[in-house]
Biopython code that builds the backbone (N, CA, C, O; Angstrom):
import numpy as np
from Bio.PDB.StructureBuilder import StructureBuilder

atoms = [
    (1, "MET", "N", (3.839, 117.657, 29.413)),
    (1, "MET", "CA", (4.502, 118.204, 30.476)),
    (1, "MET", "C", (4.680, 119.728, 30.325)),
    (1, "MET", "O", (4.559, 120.465, 31.304)),
    (2, "LYS", "N", (4.959, 120.183, 29.135)),
    (2, "LYS", "CA", (5.202, 121.594, 28.844)),
    (2, "LYS", "C", (3.922, 122.337, 29.023)),
    (2, "LYS", "O", (3.945, 123.483, 29.470)),
    (3, "LYS", "N", (2.800, 121.742, 28.697)),
    (3, "LYS", "CA", (1.492, 122.323, 28.869)),
    (3, "LYS", "C", (1.110, 122.518, 30.394)),
    (3, "LYS", "O", (0.486, 123.489, 30.822)),
    (4, "THR", "N", (1.547, 121.515, 31.110)),
    (4, "THR", "CA", (1.306, 121.563, 32.643)),
    (4, "THR", "C", (2.100, 122.686, 33.190)),
    (4, "THR", "O", (1.565, 123.535, 33.903)),
    (5, "ALA", "N", (3.348, 122.723, 32.887)),
    (5, "ALA", "CA", (4.240, 123.731, 33.429)),
    (5, "ALA", "C", (3.765, 125.164, 32.963)),
    (5, "ALA", "O", (3.764, 126.117, 33.743)),
    (6, "CYS", "N", (3.404, 125.252, 31.781)),
    (6, "CYS", "CA", (2.887, 126.640, 31.277)),
    (6, "CYS", "C", (1.634, 126.990, 32.102)),
    (6, "CYS", "O", (1.491, 128.120, 32.569)),
    (7, "PHE", "N", (0.711, 125.991, 32.281)),
    (7, "PHE", "CA", (-0.487, 126.301, 33.012)),
    (7, "PHE", "C", (-0.119, 126.680, 34.413)),
    (7, "PHE", "O", (-0.630, 127.697, 34.883)),
    (8, "ILE", "N", (0.693, 125.987, 35.110)),
    (8, "ILE", "CA", (1.080, 126.439, 36.493)),
    (8, "ILE", "C", (1.674, 127.811, 36.534)),
    (8, "ILE", "O", (1.380, 128.611, 37.422)),
    (9, "VAL", "N", (2.513, 128.076, 35.567)),
    (9, "VAL", "CA", (3.098, 129.479, 35.558)),
    (9, "VAL", "C", (2.011, 130.548, 35.322)),
    (9, "VAL", "O", (2.039, 131.636, 35.898)),
    (10, "MET", "N", (1.081, 130.196, 34.472)),
    (10, "MET", "CA", (-0.074, 131.176, 34.257)),
    (10, "MET", "C", (-0.909, 131.396, 35.476)),
    (10, "MET", "O", (-1.214, 132.521, 35.869)),
    (11, "ILE", "N", (-1.268, 130.287, 36.059)),
    (11, "ILE", "CA", (-2.119, 130.397, 37.323)),
    (11, "ILE", "C", (-1.308, 131.098, 38.454)),
    (11, "ILE", "O", (-1.868, 131.904, 39.197)),
    (12, "SER", "N", (-0.109, 130.817, 38.570)),
    (12, "SER", "CA", (0.691, 131.484, 39.528)),
    (12, "SER", "C", (0.792, 132.889, 39.343)),
    (12, "SER", "O", (0.716, 133.639, 40.317)),
    (13, "ALA", "N", (0.968, 133.356, 38.098)),
    (13, "ALA", "CA", (1.067, 134.778, 37.679)),
    (13, "ALA", "C", (-0.312, 135.483, 38.007)),
    (13, "ALA", "O", (-0.329, 136.596, 38.531)),
    (14, "PHE", "N", (-1.441, 134.810, 37.687)),
    (14, "PHE", "CA", (-2.778, 135.376, 37.923)),
    (14, "PHE", "C", (-2.937, 135.530, 39.383)),
    (14, "PHE", "O", (-3.355, 136.607, 39.809)),
    (15, "ALA", "N", (-2.635, 134.519, 40.237)),
    (15, "ALA", "CA", (-2.806, 134.564, 41.743)),
    (15, "ALA", "C", (-1.932, 135.789, 42.269)),
    (15, "ALA", "O", (-2.396, 136.624, 43.045)),
    (16, "PHE", "N", (-0.735, 135.822, 41.822)),
    (16, "PHE", "CA", (0.154, 136.938, 42.278)),
    (16, "PHE", "C", (-0.438, 138.263, 41.824)),
    (16, "PHE", "O", (-0.441, 139.212, 42.609)),
    (17, "SER", "N", (-0.919, 138.375, 40.648)),
    (17, "SER", "CA", (-1.562, 139.696, 40.155)),
    (17, "SER", "C", (-2.766, 140.015, 41.018)),
    (17, "SER", "O", (-2.881, 141.132, 41.523)),
    (18, "ALA", "N", (-3.665, 139.062, 41.200)),
    (18, "ALA", "CA", (-4.834, 139.329, 42.076)),
    (18, "ALA", "C", (-4.448, 139.769, 43.519)),
    (18, "ALA", "O", (-5.075, 140.663, 44.088)),
    (19, "ALA", "N", (-3.460, 139.156, 44.065)),
    (19, "ALA", "CA", (-3.044, 139.481, 45.389)),
    (19, "ALA", "C", (-2.425, 140.921, 45.433)),
    (19, "ALA", "O", (-2.652, 141.695, 46.363)),
    (20, "PHE", "N", (-1.638, 141.221, 44.378)),
    (20, "PHE", "CA", (-0.986, 142.532, 44.307)),
    (20, "PHE", "C", (-2.119, 143.636, 44.120)),
    (20, "PHE", "O", (-2.096, 144.699, 44.741)),
    (21, "ALA", "N", (-3.086, 143.300, 43.233)),
    (21, "ALA", "CA", (-4.168, 144.284, 43.078)),
    (21, "ALA", "C", (-4.964, 144.623, 44.357)),
    (21, "ALA", "O", (-5.368, 145.758, 44.609)),
    (22, "ALA", "N", (-5.151, 143.568, 45.125)),
    (22, "ALA", "CA", (-5.867, 143.749, 46.325)),
    (22, "ALA", "C", (-5.044, 144.608, 47.383)),
    (22, "ALA", "O", (-5.558, 145.446, 48.124)),
    (23, "ALA", "N", (-3.765, 144.298, 47.349)),
    (23, "ALA", "CA", (-2.825, 145.051, 48.290)),
    (23, "ALA", "C", (-2.711, 146.565, 47.841)),
    (23, "ALA", "O", (-2.709, 147.520, 48.618)),
    (24, "ASN", "N", (-2.618, 146.631, 46.469)),
    (24, "ASN", "CA", (-2.613, 147.988, 45.843)),
    (24, "ASN", "C", (-3.807, 148.796, 46.082)),
    (24, "ASN", "O", (-3.771, 150.003, 46.324)),
    (25, "GLY", "N", (-4.879, 148.078, 46.005)),
    (25, "GLY", "CA", (-6.221, 148.762, 46.258)),
    (25, "GLY", "C", (-6.331, 149.233, 47.745)),
    (25, "GLY", "O", (-6.861, 150.301, 48.051)),
    (26, "ALA", "N", (-5.808, 148.386, 48.617)),
    (26, "ALA", "CA", (-5.825, 148.848, 50.079)),
    (26, "ALA", "C", (-4.995, 150.031, 50.180)),
    (26, "ALA", "O", (-5.433, 151.022, 50.765)),
    (27, "ALA", "N", (-3.730, 150.021, 49.616)),
    (27, "ALA", "CA", (-2.877, 151.058, 49.803)),
    (27, "ALA", "C", (-3.354, 152.369, 49.154)),
    (27, "ALA", "O", (-3.129, 153.450, 49.698)),
    (28, "LEU", "N", (-3.968, 152.274, 48.069)),
    (28, "LEU", "CA", (-4.620, 153.416, 47.378)),
    (28, "LEU", "C", (-5.788, 154.002, 48.223)),
    (28, "LEU", "O", (-6.002, 155.214, 48.233)),
    (29, "TYR", "N", (-6.511, 153.147, 48.905)),
    (29, "TYR", "CA", (-7.624, 153.584, 49.689)),
    (29, "TYR", "C", (-7.251, 154.381, 50.930)),
    (29, "TYR", "O", (-8.076, 155.096, 51.499)),
    (30, "GLU", "N", (-6.033, 154.250, 51.326)),
    (30, "GLU", "CA", (-5.481, 154.992, 52.532)),
    (30, "GLU", "C", (-5.838, 156.561, 52.399)),
    (30, "GLU", "O", (-6.261, 157.185, 53.372)),
    (31, "LYS", "N", (-5.667, 157.086, 51.293)),
    (31, "LYS", "CA", (-5.920, 158.532, 51.189)),
    (31, "LYS", "C", (-7.335, 158.860, 51.004)),
    (31, "LYS", "O", (-7.684, 160.041, 50.978)),
    (32, "CYS", "N", (-8.145, 157.940, 50.878)),
    (32, "CYS", "CA", (-9.611, 158.066, 50.776)),
    (32, "CYS", "C", (-10.325, 158.070, 52.171)),
    (32, "CYS", "O", (-11.399, 158.647, 52.343)),
    (33, "LYS", "N", (-9.713, 157.445, 53.078)),
    (33, "LYS", "CA", (-10.221, 157.224, 54.436)),
    (33, "LYS", "C", (-10.696, 158.483, 55.097)),
    (33, "LYS", "O", (-11.753, 158.504, 55.728)),
    (34, "GLY", "N", (-9.889, 159.577, 54.953)),
    (34, "GLY", "CA", (-10.211, 160.749, 55.586)),
    (34, "GLY", "C", (-11.577, 161.296, 55.389)),
    (34, "GLY", "O", (-12.206, 161.801, 56.318)),
    (35, "CYS", "N", (-12.042, 161.195, 54.160)),
    (35, "CYS", "CA", (-13.332, 161.684, 53.786)),
    (35, "CYS", "C", (-14.420, 160.600, 53.712)),
    (35, "CYS", "O", (-15.584, 160.878, 53.998)),
    (36, "HIS", "N", (-14.073, 159.444, 53.354)),
    (36, "HIS", "CA", (-15.028, 158.346, 53.162)),
    (36, "HIS", "C", (-15.087, 157.308, 54.347)),
    (36, "HIS", "O", (-15.945, 156.427, 54.380)),
    (37, "GLY", "N", (-14.193, 157.455, 55.246)),
    (37, "GLY", "CA", (-14.191, 156.569, 56.424)),
    (37, "GLY", "C", (-13.438, 155.276, 56.095)),
    (37, "GLY", "O", (-13.227, 154.954, 54.926)),
    (38, "ALA", "N", (-13.050, 154.566, 57.096)),
    (38, "ALA", "CA", (-12.263, 153.340, 57.016)),
    (38, "ALA", "C", (-13.033, 152.365, 56.265)),
    (38, "ALA", "O", (-12.430, 151.617, 55.495)),
    (39, "ASP", "N", (-14.327, 152.280, 56.399)),
    (39, "ASP", "CA", (-15.101, 151.262, 55.745)),
    (39, "ASP", "C", (-16.002, 151.780, 54.620)),
    (39, "ASP", "O", (-16.887, 151.061, 54.156)),
    (40, "GLY", "N", (-15.783, 153.011, 54.183)),
    (40, "GLY", "CA", (-16.643, 153.612, 53.100)),
    (40, "GLY", "C", (-17.927, 153.994, 53.503)),
    (40, "GLY", "O", (-18.692, 154.337, 52.601)),
    (41, "SER", "N", (-18.351, 154.014, 54.704)),
    (41, "SER", "CA", (-19.756, 154.230, 55.128)),
    (41, "SER", "C", (-20.066, 155.762, 55.337)),
    (41, "SER", "O", (-21.219, 156.169, 55.479)),
    (42, "LYS", "N", (-19.014, 156.543, 55.346)),
    (42, "LYS", "CA", (-19.149, 158.013, 55.755)),
    (42, "LYS", "C", (-19.425, 158.747, 54.464)),
    (42, "LYS", "O", (-18.696, 158.550, 53.491)),
    (43, "PRO", "N", (-20.515, 159.642, 54.405)),
    (43, "PRO", "CA", (-20.727, 160.461, 53.279)),
    (43, "PRO", "C", (-19.627, 161.583, 53.314)),
    (43, "PRO", "O", (-19.577, 162.408, 54.226)),
    (44, "ALA", "N", (-18.846, 161.560, 52.374)),
    (44, "ALA", "CA", (-17.683, 162.519, 52.177)),
    (44, "ALA", "C", (-18.130, 163.896, 52.382)),
    (44, "ALA", "O", (-19.083, 164.309, 51.720)),
    (45, "LEU", "N", (-17.522, 164.674, 53.258)),
    (45, "LEU", "CA", (-17.803, 166.128, 53.473)),
    (45, "LEU", "C", (-19.269, 166.300, 53.837)),
    (45, "LEU", "O", (-19.793, 167.412, 53.768)),
    (46, "GLY", "N", (-19.916, 165.259, 54.211)),
    (46, "GLY", "CA", (-21.283, 165.323, 54.588)),
    (46, "GLY", "C", (-22.251, 165.491, 53.383)),
    (46, "GLY", "O", (-23.445, 165.682, 53.614)),
    (47, "VAL", "N", (-21.810, 165.432, 52.168)),
    (47, "VAL", "CA", (-22.628, 165.628, 51.041)),
    (47, "VAL", "C", (-22.640, 164.492, 50.007)),
    (47, "VAL", "O", (-23.605, 164.373, 49.252)),
    (48, "SER", "N", (-21.715, 163.754, 49.959)),
    (48, "SER", "CA", (-21.708, 162.572, 48.897)),
    (48, "SER", "C", (-22.379, 161.428, 49.503)),
    (48, "SER", "O", (-22.609, 161.332, 50.708)),
    (49, "LYS", "N", (-22.701, 160.508, 48.558)),
    (49, "LYS", "CA", (-23.335, 159.207, 48.986)),
    (49, "LYS", "C", (-22.092, 158.407, 49.603)),
    (49, "LYS", "O", (-20.923, 158.637, 49.295)),
    (50, "ALA", "N", (-22.494, 157.477, 50.477)),
    (50, "ALA", "CA", (-21.471, 156.580, 51.045)),
    (50, "ALA", "C", (-21.164, 155.596, 49.909)),
    (50, "ALA", "O", (-22.025, 155.249, 49.101)),
    (51, "ILE", "N", (-19.872, 155.154, 49.885)),
    (51, "ILE", "CA", (-19.401, 154.389, 48.695)),
    (51, "ILE", "C", (-19.473, 152.917, 49.153)),
    (51, "ILE", "O", (-19.334, 152.040, 48.300)),
    (52, "LYS", "N", (-19.683, 152.590, 50.444)),
    (52, "LYS", "CA", (-19.731, 151.178, 50.876)),
    (52, "LYS", "C", (-20.823, 150.542, 50.276)),
    (52, "LYS", "O", (-21.917, 151.105, 50.250)),
    (53, "GLY", "N", (-20.632, 149.307, 49.734)),
    (53, "GLY", "CA", (-21.702, 148.463, 49.117)),
    (53, "GLY", "C", (-21.925, 148.773, 47.673)),
    (53, "GLY", "O", (-22.777, 148.143, 47.048)),
    (54, "LEU", "N", (-21.185, 149.739, 47.087)),
    (54, "LEU", "CA", (-21.400, 149.999, 45.605)),
    (54, "LEU", "C", (-20.686, 148.962, 44.805)),
    (54, "LEU", "O", (-19.611, 148.551, 45.241)),
    (55, "PRO", "N", (-21.166, 148.485, 43.666)),
    (55, "PRO", "CA", (-20.486, 147.609, 42.827)),
    (55, "PRO", "C", (-19.224, 148.187, 42.253)),
    (55, "PRO", "O", (-19.140, 149.393, 42.025)),
    (56, "ALA", "N", (-18.242, 147.350, 42.017)),
    (56, "ALA", "CA", (-16.879, 147.817, 41.523)),
    (56, "ALA", "C", (-17.080, 148.603, 40.242)),
    (56, "ALA", "O", (-16.477, 149.656, 40.035)),
    (57, "ALA", "N", (-17.956, 148.061, 39.375)),
    (57, "ALA", "CA", (-18.116, 148.794, 38.048)),
    (57, "ALA", "C", (-18.683, 150.212, 38.188)),
    (57, "ALA", "O", (-18.363, 151.114, 37.414)),
    (58, "THR", "N", (-19.572, 150.375, 39.247)),
    (58, "THR", "CA", (-20.069, 151.757, 39.474)),
    (58, "THR", "C", (-18.935, 152.661, 39.982)),
    (58, "THR", "O", (-18.776, 153.796, 39.532)),
    (59, "ILE", "N", (-18.194, 152.154, 40.881)),
    (59, "ILE", "CA", (-17.087, 152.886, 41.496)),
    (59, "ILE", "C", (-16.074, 153.246, 40.389)),
    (59, "ILE", "O", (-15.614, 154.386, 40.332)),
    (60, "GLU", "N", (-15.731, 152.319, 39.537)),
    (60, "GLU", "CA", (-14.806, 152.478, 38.421)),
    (60, "GLU", "C", (-15.304, 153.597, 37.537)),
    (60, "GLU", "O", (-14.578, 154.536, 37.211)),
    (61, "ALA", "N", (-16.603, 153.471, 37.146)),
    (61, "ALA", "CA", (-17.120, 154.513, 36.142)),
    (61, "ALA", "C", (-17.158, 155.904, 36.873)),
    (61, "ALA", "O", (-16.846, 156.915, 36.245)),
    (62, "ASP", "N", (-17.498, 155.963, 38.063)),
    (62, "ASP", "CA", (-17.546, 157.290, 38.806)),
    (62, "ASP", "C", (-16.043, 157.873, 38.909)),
    (62, "ASP", "O", (-15.810, 159.059, 38.672)),
    (63, "LEU", "N", (-15.122, 157.024, 39.251)),
    (63, "LEU", "CA", (-13.673, 157.508, 39.261)),
    (63, "LEU", "C", (-13.254, 158.007, 37.835)),
    (63, "LEU", "O", (-12.663, 159.078, 37.693)),
    (64, "LYS", "N", (-13.552, 157.264, 36.879)),
    (64, "LYS", "CA", (-13.154, 157.675, 35.562)),
    (64, "LYS", "C", (-13.814, 158.973, 35.187)),
    (64, "LYS", "O", (-13.200, 159.861, 34.595)),
    (65, "GLY", "N", (-15.155, 159.074, 35.563)),
    (65, "GLY", "CA", (-15.895, 160.327, 35.371)),
    (65, "GLY", "C", (-15.208, 161.572, 36.038)),
    (65, "GLY", "O", (-15.035, 162.629, 35.431)),
    (66, "TYR", "N", (-14.837, 161.360, 37.324)),
    (66, "TYR", "CA", (-14.137, 162.400, 37.975)),
    (66, "TYR", "C", (-12.816, 162.791, 37.155)),
    (66, "TYR", "O", (-12.497, 163.968, 36.986)),
    (67, "GLN", "N", (-12.156, 161.834, 36.717)),
    (67, "GLN", "CA", (-10.871, 162.185, 35.877)),
    (67, "GLN", "C", (-11.261, 162.981, 34.593)),
    (67, "GLN", "O", (-10.437, 163.708, 34.038)),
    (68, "GLU", "N", (-12.435, 162.842, 34.168)),
    (68, "GLU", "CA", (-12.857, 163.552, 32.976)),
    (68, "GLU", "C", (-13.559, 164.864, 33.271)),
    (68, "GLU", "O", (-14.063, 165.552, 32.383)),
    (69, "GLY", "N", (-13.569, 165.181, 34.566)),
    (69, "GLY", "CA", (-14.302, 166.393, 35.035)),
    (69, "GLY", "C", (-15.825, 166.292, 35.182)),
    (69, "GLY", "O", (-16.523, 167.297, 35.319)),
    (70, "LYS", "N", (-16.262, 165.190, 35.152)),
    (70, "LYS", "CA", (-17.786, 164.936, 35.413)),
    (70, "LYS", "C", (-17.983, 164.571, 36.837)),
    (70, "LYS", "O", (-17.047, 164.146, 37.515)),
    (71, "GLY", "N", (-19.213, 164.732, 37.316)),
    (71, "GLY", "CA", (-19.541, 164.340, 38.673)),
    (71, "GLY", "C", (-20.367, 165.383, 39.336)),
    (71, "GLY", "O", (-20.812, 166.367, 38.745)),
    (72, "GLY", "N", (-20.549, 165.118, 40.592)),
    (72, "GLY", "CA", (-21.345, 166.023, 41.423)),
    (72, "GLY", "C", (-20.779, 167.342, 41.814)),
    (72, "GLY", "O", (-19.840, 167.819, 41.176)),
    (73, "ALA", "N", (-21.307, 167.955, 42.836)),
    (73, "ALA", "CA", (-20.829, 169.253, 43.293)),
    (73, "ALA", "C", (-19.361, 169.331, 43.725)),
    (73, "ALA", "O", (-18.715, 170.374, 43.625)),
    (74, "LYS", "N", (-18.889, 168.253, 44.182)),
    (74, "LYS", "CA", (-17.425, 168.141, 44.724)),
    (74, "LYS", "C", (-16.481, 167.529, 43.694)),
    (74, "LYS", "O", (-15.434, 166.994, 44.059)),
    (75, "LYS", "N", (-16.849, 167.604, 42.372)),
    (75, "LYS", "CA", (-16.033, 166.921, 41.377)),
    (75, "LYS", "C", (-14.617, 167.456, 41.446)),
    (75, "LYS", "O", (-13.682, 166.690, 41.212)),
    (76, "ALA", "N", (-14.405, 168.727, 41.754)),
    (76, "ALA", "CA", (-12.995, 169.327, 41.702)),
    (76, "ALA", "C", (-12.149, 168.708, 42.770)),
    (76, "ALA", "O", (-10.963, 168.446, 42.567)),
    (77, "ILE", "N", (-12.773, 168.463, 43.948)),
    (77, "ILE", "CA", (-12.021, 167.717, 44.950)),
    (77, "ILE", "C", (-11.607, 166.312, 44.546)),
    (77, "ILE", "O", (-10.477, 165.869, 44.756)),
    (78, "MET", "N", (-12.636, 165.601, 43.924)),
    (78, "MET", "CA", (-12.354, 164.204, 43.574)),
    (78, "MET", "C", (-11.265, 164.205, 42.374)),
    (78, "MET", "O", (-10.330, 163.404, 42.371)),
    (79, "LEU", "N", (-11.448, 165.105, 41.422)),
    (79, "LEU", "CA", (-10.458, 165.272, 40.270)),
    (79, "LEU", "C", (-9.096, 165.252, 40.835)),
    (79, "LEU", "O", (-8.275, 164.431, 40.427)),
    (80, "ALA", "N", (-8.786, 166.186, 41.832)),
    (80, "ALA", "CA", (-7.454, 166.240, 42.414)),
    (80, "ALA", "C", (-7.029, 164.879, 43.050)),
    (80, "ALA", "O", (-5.845, 164.543, 43.058)),
    (81, "GLN", "N", (-7.959, 164.149, 43.553)),
    (81, "GLN", "CA", (-7.588, 162.823, 44.222)),
    (81, "GLN", "C", (-7.307, 161.760, 43.122)),
    (81, "GLN", "O", (-6.434, 160.917, 43.327)),
    (82, "VAL", "N", (-7.984, 161.770, 42.016)),
    (82, "VAL", "CA", (-7.835, 160.720, 41.021)),
    (82, "VAL", "C", (-7.056, 160.989, 39.786)),
    (82, "VAL", "O", (-6.775, 160.104, 38.978)),
    (83, "ALA", "N", (-6.711, 162.247, 39.661)),
    (83, "ALA", "CA", (-6.127, 162.679, 38.378)),
    (83, "ALA", "C", (-4.918, 161.856, 37.909)),
    (83, "ALA", "O", (-4.785, 161.626, 36.707)),
    (84, "LYS", "N", (-4.056, 161.415, 38.785)),
    (84, "LYS", "CA", (-2.908, 160.684, 38.355)),
    (84, "LYS", "C", (-2.994, 159.227, 38.436)),
    (84, "LYS", "O", (-2.014, 158.511, 38.230)),
    (85, "LEU", "N", (-4.265, 158.738, 38.762)),
    (85, "LEU", "CA", (-4.366, 157.257, 38.882)),
    (85, "LEU", "C", (-4.464, 156.583, 37.456)),
    (85, "LEU", "O", (-5.165, 157.069, 36.569)),
    (86, "THR", "N", (-3.747, 155.479, 37.299)),
    (86, "THR", "CA", (-3.752, 154.740, 36.127)),
    (86, "THR", "C", (-5.059, 153.992, 35.969)),
    (86, "THR", "O", (-5.812, 153.899, 36.938)),
    (87, "PRO", "N", (-5.371, 153.452, 34.797)),
    (87, "PRO", "CA", (-6.576, 152.651, 34.702)),
    (87, "PRO", "C", (-6.481, 151.345, 35.593)),
    (87, "PRO", "O", (-7.480, 150.876, 36.139)),
    (88, "GLU", "N", (-5.264, 150.808, 35.702)),
    (88, "GLU", "CA", (-5.091, 149.660, 36.633)),
    (88, "GLU", "C", (-5.338, 149.952, 38.012)),
    (88, "GLU", "O", (-5.928, 149.142, 38.727)),
    (89, "GLU", "N", (-4.889, 151.153, 38.469)),
    (89, "GLU", "CA", (-5.028, 151.640, 39.879)),
    (89, "GLU", "C", (-6.509, 151.940, 40.096)),
    (89, "GLU", "O", (-7.029, 151.656, 41.175)),
    (90, "ILE", "N", (-7.170, 152.474, 39.158)),
    (90, "ILE", "CA", (-8.593, 152.655, 39.294)),
    (90, "ILE", "C", (-9.323, 151.348, 39.511)),
    (90, "ILE", "O", (-10.156, 151.249, 40.412)),
    (91, "LYS", "N", (-9.043, 150.397, 38.748)),
    (91, "LYS", "CA", (-9.588, 149.117, 38.744)),
    (91, "LYS", "C", (-9.372, 148.427, 40.189)),
    (91, "LYS", "O", (-10.277, 147.948, 40.871)),
    (92, "ALA", "N", (-8.144, 148.463, 40.491)),
    (92, "ALA", "CA", (-7.745, 147.881, 41.863)),
    (92, "ALA", "C", (-8.488, 148.630, 43.025)),
    (92, "ALA", "O", (-9.003, 147.997, 43.947)),
    (93, "LEU", "N", (-8.523, 149.887, 42.956)),
    (93, "LEU", "CA", (-9.220, 150.701, 44.010)),
    (93, "LEU", "C", (-10.677, 150.409, 43.985)),
    (93, "LEU", "O", (-11.280, 150.282, 45.050)),
    (94, "SER", "N", (-11.275, 150.295, 42.861)),
    (94, "SER", "CA", (-12.672, 150.011, 42.756)),
    (94, "SER", "C", (-13.077, 148.624, 43.289)),
    (94, "SER", "O", (-14.103, 148.497, 43.956)),
    (95, "GLU", "N", (-12.308, 147.630, 43.009)),
    (95, "GLU", "CA", (-12.395, 146.263, 43.535)),
    (95, "GLU", "C", (-12.330, 146.309, 44.964)),
    (95, "GLU", "O", (-13.185, 145.746, 45.649)),
    (96, "TYR", "N", (-11.314, 146.982, 45.489)),
    (96, "TYR", "CA", (-11.097, 147.078, 46.964)),
    (96, "TYR", "C", (-12.350, 147.692, 47.691)),
    (96, "TYR", "O", (-12.877, 147.114, 48.642)),
    (97, "ILE", "N", (-12.772, 148.816, 47.226)),
    (97, "ILE", "CA", (-13.853, 149.557, 47.900)),
    (97, "ILE", "C", (-15.121, 148.757, 47.762)),
    (97, "ILE", "O", (-15.935, 148.857, 48.680)),
    (98, "SER", "N", (-15.410, 147.946, 46.700)),
    (98, "SER", "CA", (-16.609, 147.207, 46.489)),
    (98, "SER", "C", (-16.639, 146.075, 47.589)),
    (98, "SER", "O", (-17.709, 145.545, 47.889)),
    (99, "LYS", "N", (-15.521, 145.733, 48.149)),
    (99, "LYS", "CA", (-15.503, 144.559, 49.076)),
    (99, "LYS", "C", (-15.342, 145.061, 50.561)),
    (99, "LYS", "O", (-15.143, 144.269, 51.481)),
    (100, "LEU", "N", (-15.434, 146.347, 50.732)),
    (100, "LEU", "CA", (-15.344, 146.880, 52.153)),
    (100, "LEU", "C", (-16.504, 146.419, 52.957)),
    (100, "LEU", "O", (-17.643, 146.411, 52.490)),
    (101, "LYS", "N", (-16.231, 146.048, 54.123)),
    (101, "LYS", "CA", (-17.398, 145.588, 55.034)),
    (101, "LYS", "C", (-17.430, 146.449, 56.343)),
    (101, "LYS", "O", (-18.287, 146.239, 57.200)),
]
sb = StructureBuilder()
sb.init_structure("model")
sb.init_model(0)
sb.init_chain("A")
sb.init_seg("    ")
for serial, (resi, resn, name, xyz) in enumerate(atoms, 1):
    if name == "N":
        sb.init_residue(resn, " ", resi, " ")
    sb.init_atom(name, np.array(xyz, "f"), 0.0, 1.0, " ", f" {name:<3s}", serial, name[0])
structure = sb.get_structure()
């Protein structure tokens, strides 16, 4: 009985965590829409690649790279956008962007 209750609590926590991450990713993406478009298909400032369809791992690596000052010609703009994001927020944002349709 204890194992079943513990299992149910763990599954519930995971489900809540996944739902929160998705909602958090959507909220974080709000400030990205201006440059990347609502569905991520717009080349930001006319020079970047579209982010729609990119795998979450690629997006996460790119965002971490911008935090470290790496990236393309517009890295200073992206650094200002991602500088204060936590690793958890970057992961949630990356997952959200990778699922844009």
